[in-house]
C-alpha positions as a Markdown table, in Angstrom:
| # | Residue | x | y | z |
|---|---|---|---|---|
| 1 | Met | 77.6 | 49.7 | -43.0 |
| 2 | Glu | 81.3 | 48.9 | -42.2 |
| 3 | Phe | 82.9 | 51.2 | -39.7 |
| 4 | Ile | 86.2 | 49.3 | -39.3 |
| 5 | Arg | 88.8 | 49.6 | -42.1 |
| 6 | Leu | 89.7 | 46.0 | -43.0 |
| 7 | Pro | 93.3 | 45.2 | -44.1 |
| 8 | Arg | 93.7 | 44.9 | -47.9 |
| 9 | Phe | 95.9 | 41.7 | -48.0 |
| 10 | Lys | 95.3 | 39.9 | -44.8 |
| 11 | Arg | 92.0 | 38.2 | -43.9 |
| 12 | Val | 90.5 | 39.1 | -40.5 |
| 13 | Pro | 89.2 | 36.3 | -38.2 |
| 14 | Ile | 85.9 | 38.1 | -37.6 |
| 15 | Val | 84.1 | 39.7 | -40.5 |
| 16 | Ala | 80.5 | 40.8 | -41.1 |
| 17 | Pro | 78.3 | 37.8 | -42.2 |
| 18 | Met | 77.2 | 37.5 | -45.8 |
| 19 | Gln | 74.7 | 35.4 | -47.7 |
| 20 | Leu | 75.6 | 34.7 | -51.3 |
| 21 | Glu | 73.5 | 36.4 | -53.9 |
| 22 | Glu | 73.2 | 35.8 | -57.7 |
| 23 | Arg | 75.5 | 38.8 | -58.2 |
| 24 | Asp | 78.2 | 37.2 | -56.1 |
| 25 | Arg | 78.0 | 34.0 | -58.2 |
| 26 | Gln | 78.3 | 36.1 | -61.3 |
| 27 | Ile | 81.4 | 37.8 | -59.9 |
| 28 | Ile | 83.0 | 34.5 | -59.0 |
| 29 | Arg | 82.3 | 33.1 | -62.5 |
| 30 | Leu | 83.8 | 36.2 | -64.1 |
| 31 | Val | 87.0 | 36.0 | -62.0 |
| 32 | His | 87.3 | 32.3 | -62.8 |
| 33 | Arg | 86.9 | 32.9 | -66.5 |
| 34 | His | 89.6 | 35.6 | -66.6 |
| 35 | Arg | 91.9 | 34.2 | -63.9 |
| 36 | Phe | 92.5 | 37.7 | -62.6 |
| 37 | Leu | 90.4 | 40.8 | -62.8 |
| 38 | Arg | 90.7 | 44.3 | -61.5 |
| 39 | Ser | 87.9 | 45.6 | -59.3 |
| 40 | Ser | 87.3 | 48.3 | -62.1 |
| 41 | His | 86.8 | 45.4 | -64.6 |
| 42 | Ile | 84.2 | 43.8 | -62.3 |
| 43 | Val | 82.4 | 47.1 | -61.8 |
| 44 | Ala | 82.3 | 47.7 | -65.5 |
| 45 | Leu | 80.9 | 44.3 | -66.3 |
| 46 | Ile | 78.4 | 44.0 | -63.5 |
| 47 | Gly | 77.2 | 47.5 | -63.7 |
| 48 | Gly | 75.4 | 49.6 | -61.0 |
| 49 | Ser | 76.8 | 51.7 | -58.3 |
| 50 | Ser | 80.5 | 51.1 | -57.7 |
| 51 | Gln | 80.7 | 51.6 | -53.9 |
| 52 | Pro | 78.3 | 48.8 | -52.9 |
| 53 | Leu | 80.0 | 46.5 | -55.4 |
| 54 | Leu | 83.5 | 47.3 | -54.0 |
| 55 | Arg | 82.2 | 46.6 | -50.5 |
| 56 | Arg | 80.8 | 43.3 | -51.8 |
| 57 | Leu | 84.2 | 42.4 | -53.3 |
| 58 | Lys | 85.8 | 43.1 | -49.9 |
| 59 | Leu | 83.4 | 40.7 | -48.2 |
| 60 | Leu | 84.0 | 38.0 | -50.9 |
| 61 | Tyr | 87.7 | 38.3 | -50.2 |
| 62 | His | 87.5 | 38.2 | -46.4 |
| 63 | His | 85.1 | 35.2 | -46.6 |
| 64 | Gly | 87.6 | 33.3 | -48.9 |
| 65 | Tyr | 85.6 | 33.3 | -52.1 |
| 66 | Leu | 88.1 | 35.6 | -53.8 |
| 67 | Glu | 91.8 | 36.1 | -53.4 |
| 68 | Arg | 93.9 | 39.3 | -53.6 |
| 69 | Pro | 97.4 | 38.3 | -54.9 |
| 70 | Arg | 100.1 | 39.7 | -52.6 |
| 71 | Ala | 102.2 | 40.4 | -55.7 |
| 72 | Gln | 100.4 | 43.8 | -55.9 |
| 73 | Ile | 101.1 | 44.7 | -52.2 |
| 74 | Gln | 104.2 | 46.8 | -52.9 |
| 75 | Tyr | 102.2 | 49.3 | -55.0 |
| 76 | Tyr | 99.8 | 49.9 | -52.2 |
| 77 | Glu | 102.6 | 50.2 | -49.6 |
| 78 | Arg | 103.9 | 53.1 | -51.7 |
| 79 | Gly | 100.5 | 54.8 | -51.4 |
| 80 | Gly | 99.1 | 53.7 | -54.7 |
| 81 | Ser | 95.4 | 53.8 | -55.5 |
| 82 | Lys | 95.1 | 51.3 | -58.4 |
| 83 | Ser | 92.1 | 49.0 | -58.5 |
| 84 | Ile | 92.8 | 45.8 | -56.5 |
| 85 | Ala | 93.2 | 42.7 | -58.6 |
| 86 | Tyr | 91.2 | 39.6 | -57.7 |
| 87 | Gly | 91.7 | 35.9 | -58.3 |
| 88 | Leu | 89.6 | 32.9 | -57.3 |
| 89 | Gly | 89.8 | 31.8 | -53.6 |
| 90 | Asn | 89.3 | 28.3 | -52.3 |
| 91 | Lys | 85.7 | 28.8 | -51.3 |
| 92 | Gly | 85.0 | 30.3 | -54.7 |
| 93 | Gly | 86.5 | 27.2 | -56.4 |
| 94 | Ala | 84.4 | 25.0 | -54.2 |
| 95 | Leu | 81.3 | 26.9 | -55.1 |
| 96 | Leu | 82.0 | 26.6 | -58.8 |
| 97 | Lys | 82.5 | 22.9 | -58.5 |
| 98 | Gln | 79.7 | 21.9 | -56.1 |
| 99 | Glu | 77.0 | 24.4 | -56.7 |
| 100 | Leu | 77.4 | 25.7 | -60.3 |
| 101 | Gly | 78.7 | 22.5 | -61.8 |
| 102 | Ile | 81.9 | 24.0 | -63.2 |
| 103 | Ala | 84.8 | 21.5 | -63.1 |
| 104 | Val | 87.6 | 23.1 | -61.1 |
| 105 | His | 89.9 | 21.8 | -58.4 |
| 106 | Pro | 89.1 | 24.1 | -55.5 |
| 107 | Asp | 91.7 | 23.2 | -52.9 |
| 108 | Ser | 94.7 | 24.9 | -54.5 |
| 109 | Trp | 93.2 | 27.9 | -56.2 |
| 110 | Gly | 93.5 | 30.3 | -53.3 |
| 111 | Glu | 97.1 | 29.4 | -52.4 |
| 112 | Lys | 98.3 | 29.7 | -56.0 |
| 113 | Asn | 96.6 | 33.0 | -56.5 |
| 114 | His | 97.8 | 34.3 | -53.2 |
| 115 | Val | 101.5 | 33.8 | -54.0 |
| 116 | Ile | 101.6 | 34.4 | -57.7 |
| 117 | Gly | 104.6 | 36.3 | -58.9 |
| 118 | Arg | 104.5 | 40.0 | -59.9 |
| 119 | Val | 105.6 | 39.4 | -63.5 |
| 120 | Tyr | 103.0 | 36.7 | -64.0 |
| 121 | Leu | 100.3 | 38.9 | -62.4 |
| 122 | Glu | 101.2 | 41.9 | -64.5 |
| 123 | His | 101.0 | 39.8 | -67.7 |
| 124 | Ala | 97.7 | 38.3 | -66.7 |
| 125 | Leu | 96.2 | 41.7 | -65.9 |
| 126 | Leu | 97.3 | 43.0 | -69.3 |
| 127 | Val | 95.4 | 40.0 | -70.9 |
| 128 | Ser | 92.4 | 41.0 | -68.8 |
| 129 | Asp | 92.7 | 44.7 | -69.7 |
| 130 | Ile | 92.6 | 43.7 | -73.4 |
| 131 | Met | 89.7 | 41.3 | -73.1 |
| 132 | Met | 87.7 | 43.8 | -71.0 |
| 133 | Ala | 88.2 | 46.5 | -73.7 |
| 134 | Ile | 87.0 | 44.1 | -76.3 |
| 135 | Glu | 84.0 | 43.0 | -74.3 |
| 136 | Leu | 82.9 | 46.5 | -73.4 |
| 137 | Ala | 83.3 | 47.5 | -77.1 |
| 138 | Cys | 81.0 | 44.6 | -78.0 |
| 139 | Gln | 78.4 | 45.8 | -75.5 |
| 140 | Lys | 78.6 | 49.3 | -77.0 |
| 141 | His | 78.0 | 48.1 | -80.5 |
| 142 | Gly | 75.2 | 45.8 | -79.4 |
| 143 | Asn | 75.1 | 43.4 | -82.4 |
| 144 | Ile | 78.6 | 41.9 | -81.9 |
| 145 | Arg | 79.0 | 39.0 | -79.5 |
| 146 | Leu | 82.3 | 38.0 | -77.8 |
| 147 | Leu | 82.7 | 34.2 | -77.3 |
| 148 | Tyr | 85.4 | 32.9 | -74.9 |
| 149 | Glu | 87.2 | 29.6 | -75.0 |
| 150 | Asp | 84.5 | 27.8 | -73.0 |
| 151 | Gln | 81.8 | 29.0 | -75.5 |
| 152 | Leu | 83.5 | 27.7 | -78.6 |
| 153 | Thr | 82.6 | 24.3 | -80.1 |
| 154 | Leu | 85.8 | 22.5 | -81.0 |
| 155 | His | 87.0 | 19.4 | -82.8 |
| 156 | Ser | 89.6 | 18.7 | -80.2 |
| 157 | Glu | 88.5 | 18.4 | -76.5 |
| 158 | Arg | 91.9 | 17.7 | -74.8 |
| 159 | Gln | 93.9 | 20.9 | -74.3 |
| 160 | Pro | 92.6 | 22.3 | -77.6 |
| 161 | Phe | 94.4 | 25.6 | -77.2 |
| 162 | Arg | 97.9 | 24.0 | -76.9 |
| 163 | Trp | 99.5 | 22.5 | -79.9 |
| 164 | Arg | 102.9 | 21.8 | -81.4 |
| 165 | Val | 104.0 | 22.8 | -84.9 |
| 166 | Lys | 107.0 | 22.1 | -87.1 |
| 167 | Ile | 108.8 | 25.0 | -88.6 |
| 168 | Gln | 112.0 | 25.6 | -90.6 |
| 169 | Asn | 114.9 | 23.2 | -90.2 |
| 170 | Gly | 112.7 | 20.7 | -88.4 |
| 171 | Trp | 112.3 | 22.7 | -85.2 |
| 172 | Lys | 109.1 | 21.9 | -83.2 |
| 173 | Leu | 107.6 | 24.7 | -81.2 |
| 174 | Gly | 104.8 | 24.7 | -78.7 |
| 175 | Val | 102.0 | 27.2 | -79.2 |
| 176 | Ile | 99.9 | 28.5 | -76.2 |
| 177 | Pro | 98.0 | 31.7 | -77.0 |
| 178 | Asp | 97.3 | 34.0 | -74.1 |
| 179 | Arg | 93.6 | 33.9 | -75.0 |
| 180 | Val | 91.5 | 32.4 | -77.8 |
| 181 | Phe | 88.2 | 34.1 | -78.6 |
| 182 | Ala | 85.7 | 34.7 | -81.4 |
| 183 | Leu | 83.6 | 37.7 | -82.5 |
| 184 | Glu | 80.2 | 36.8 | -83.8 |
| 185 | Phe | 78.5 | 39.5 | -86.0 |
| 186 | Pro | 76.0 | 39.9 | -88.9 |
| 187 | Asp | 77.5 | 40.6 | -92.3 |
| 188 | Ala | 75.9 | 42.9 | -94.9 |
| 189 | Ser | 73.2 | 40.3 | -95.7 |
| 190 | Gly | 72.4 | 39.7 | -92.1 |
| 191 | Thr | 74.1 | 36.3 | -92.0 |
| 192 | Ser | 75.9 | 35.5 | -88.8 |
| 193 | Gln | 79.7 | 35.4 | -89.2 |
| 194 | Arg | 82.5 | 34.5 | -86.8 |
| 195 | Ala | 86.0 | 35.8 | -86.7 |
| 196 | Tyr | 88.5 | 33.8 | -84.6 |
| 197 | Phe | 91.5 | 35.3 | -82.8 |
| 198 | Phe | 94.6 | 34.2 | -80.8 |
| 199 | Leu | 95.8 | 36.9 | -78.4 |
| 200 | Glu | 99.3 | 37.7 | -77.4 |
| 201 | Ala | 99.8 | 40.2 | -74.6 |
| 202 | Asp | 103.4 | 41.4 | -75.0 |
| 203 | Arg | 104.9 | 43.4 | -72.1 |
| 204 | Gly | 108.2 | 43.9 | -74.0 |
| 205 | Thr | 110.2 | 41.6 | -71.8 |
| 206 | Met | 110.9 | 39.0 | -74.5 |
| 207 | Pro | 113.6 | 39.8 | -77.1 |
| 208 | Val | 112.1 | 40.2 | -80.6 |
| 209 | Thr | 114.8 | 38.1 | -82.2 |
| 210 | Arg | 117.8 | 36.1 | -81.1 |
| 211 | Arg | 120.8 | 34.6 | -82.8 |
| 212 | Asn | 120.3 | 31.3 | -81.1 |
| 213 | Phe | 117.0 | 29.9 | -82.3 |
| 214 | Ser | 116.7 | 27.6 | -79.4 |
| 215 | Gln | 116.1 | 30.6 | -77.1 |
| 216 | Thr | 112.7 | 32.2 | -76.7 |
| 217 | Ser | 111.9 | 35.2 | -78.8 |
| 218 | Phe | 108.8 | 36.9 | -80.2 |
| 219 | Asn | 110.0 | 36.0 | -83.7 |
| 220 | Arg | 109.6 | 32.3 | -82.8 |
| 221 | Lys | 106.0 | 33.0 | -81.9 |
| 222 | Leu | 105.4 | 34.6 | -85.3 |
| 223 | Leu | 107.0 | 31.6 | -87.1 |
| 224 | Ala | 104.9 | 29.2 | -85.1 |
| 225 | Tyr | 101.6 | 31.0 | -85.9 |
| 226 | Glu | 102.7 | 31.2 | -89.6 |
| 227 | Ala | 103.3 | 27.5 | -89.6 |
| 228 | Thr | 100.0 | 26.8 | -87.8 |
| 229 | Trp | 98.2 | 28.6 | -90.7 |
| 230 | Ala | 100.3 | 27.1 | -93.5 |
| 231 | Gln | 99.8 | 23.5 | -92.1 |
| 232 | Lys | 96.1 | 24.1 | -91.4 |
| 233 | Ile | 96.4 | 23.1 | -87.8 |
| 234 | His | 93.6 | 25.5 | -86.9 |
| 235 | Gln | 91.2 | 23.8 | -89.2 |
| 236 | Arg | 92.2 | 20.2 | -88.3 |
| 237 | Asn | 92.4 | 20.7 | -84.5 |
| 238 | Leu | 90.0 | 23.5 | -83.8 |
| 239 | Gly | 87.6 | 23.7 | -86.7 |
| 240 | Phe | 88.5 | 27.4 | -87.4 |
| 241 | His | 88.5 | 28.2 | -91.1 |
| 242 | Arg | 90.7 | 31.2 | -90.6 |
| 243 | Phe | 92.2 | 33.1 | -87.7 |
| 244 | Arg | 94.1 | 36.3 | -86.8 |
| 245 | Val | 96.7 | 36.9 | -84.2 |
| 246 | Leu | 96.3 | 40.1 | -82.1 |
| 247 | Thr | 99.3 | 41.5 | -80.3 |
| 248 | Val | 98.9 | 44.3 | -77.8 |
| 249 | Thr | 102.2 | 45.7 | -76.5 |
| 250 | Met | 103.5 | 48.5 | -74.4 |
| 251 | Ser | 104.7 | 51.2 | -76.8 |
| 252 | Ala | 104.6 | 52.4 | -80.4 |
| 253 | Ala | 108.4 | 51.7 | -80.7 |
| 254 | Arg | 107.8 | 48.0 | -79.7 |
| 255 | Val | 105.0 | 47.8 | -82.3 |
| 256 | Lys | 107.4 | 48.9 | -85.0 |
| 257 | Ser | 110.0 | 46.3 | -83.9 |
| 258 | Leu | 107.4 | 43.5 | -84.0 |
| 259 | Val | 106.1 | 44.6 | -87.4 |
| 260 | Asp | 109.6 | 44.7 | -88.7 |
| 261 | Ala | 110.2 | 41.1 | -87.6 |
| 262 | Cys | 106.8 | 40.0 | -89.0 |
| 263 | Ser | 107.6 | 41.6 | -92.4 |
| 264 | Gln | 110.5 | 39.1 | -92.7 |
| 265 | Leu | 108.2 | 36.1 | -92.7 |
| 266 | Glu | 107.9 | 34.4 | -96.1 |
| 267 | Arg | 104.1 | 34.7 | -96.0 |
| 268 | Gly | 101.1 | 35.1 | -93.7 |
| 269 | His | 101.7 | 38.7 | -92.9 |
| 270 | Gly | 98.0 | 39.4 | -93.0 |
| 271 | Leu | 97.4 | 37.0 | -90.1 |
| 272 | Phe | 98.8 | 39.5 | -87.7 |
| 273 | Leu | 97.5 | 42.7 | -86.1 |
| 274 | Phe | 99.6 | 44.9 | -83.7 |
| 275 | Ala | 98.8 | 47.8 | -81.5 |
| 276 | Asp | 100.2 | 49.5 | -78.4 |
| 277 | Arg | 98.2 | 49.6 | -75.2 |
| 278 | Thr | 96.8 | 53.1 | -75.9 |
| 279 | Ile | 94.3 | 51.3 | -78.1 |
| 280 | Leu | 92.6 | 50.0 | -74.9 |
| 281 | Ser | 91.2 | 53.4 | -74.2 |
| 282 | Gly | 89.3 | 53.5 | -77.5 |
| 283 | Asp | 86.8 | 51.4 | -79.3 |
| 284 | Met | 88.7 | 48.1 | -80.0 |
| 285 | Leu | 86.3 | 47.1 | -82.8 |
| 286 | Ser | 86.6 | 50.2 | -84.9 |
| 287 | Ser | 90.2 | 51.1 | -84.0 |
| 288 | Thr | 93.0 | 50.8 | -86.5 |
| 289 | Trp | 95.6 | 48.1 | -86.1 |
| 290 | Gln | 99.0 | 47.7 | -87.8 |
| 291 | Thr | 99.2 | 44.5 | -89.9 |
| 292 | Gly | 102.4 | 42.5 | -90.4 |
| 293 | Arg | 103.3 | 44.6 | -93.4 |
| 294 | Pro | 104.8 | 48.0 | -92.6 |
| 295 | Gly | 102.4 | 50.8 | -93.4 |
| 296 | Glu | 99.4 | 48.5 | -93.8 |
| 297 | Thr | 96.4 | 48.7 | -91.3 |
| 298 | Gly | 93.3 | 46.8 | -90.6 |
| 299 | Ser | 90.5 | 46.3 | -88.0 |
| 300 | Leu | 89.2 | 43.3 | -86.1 |
| 301 | Leu | 86.2 | 42.9 | -88.3 |
| 302 | Asp | 88.0 | 43.2 | -91.7 |
């Protein structure tokens, strides 16, 4: 039992010894897959009593297997009690590469995760919040399986989730979804089906539209995904027969603005599903989402 309160964001030179267990390896793999996870995410996925697991996370941090980004330190200095966010540490990267056979470059993981900026971290944690809500909903339903990028069989092996697409007036735009995943489930006849999704976590910091098309906007993302579908890039590069784009944003007002922009597309409105972050507290698989047509709704398994 620990009697000395260890600092949250500074490793101590002397810490209680630990021997890695299978649960520790599972935690490290989870953090690597998601880039950043809150301690509450890890507790929900691993299961069991929370306090022993939180103490284990503390040891994994002080031994260098996990990192606690300093971008969250200001919240705790103000007396906050949010779950601590974890990224991969250098020793965690080395473990993945040497012991578990996962190809990562361990030397820079800890440093990058230690100094990551606040805006980047908040966006990454919103992505994790969404994916955790979907994964926990799949566990609740029991017959629906969530497949992450590394579990998908693809036609393209080199940066498959980054591509360029030509849109109106000859503009070429790069497309990098925040996450790519699939839901695998049985249909009415018992045949296994897959639904593929590109995720956009929108914190409302990007303008919806701009007069100058060369500047970033959410409307450019909509156009790029519409062109991806129209030009069948998803079929040619990824082997997906169809896909949908999920956008989770911060407020109902922002949802309305995004849907209004989406409704101006020439076609492809049904590709898009929108919701504000209150959807994360419910069952993501049975919840109602707003499509790209005002007043029209759908669900992830439609």
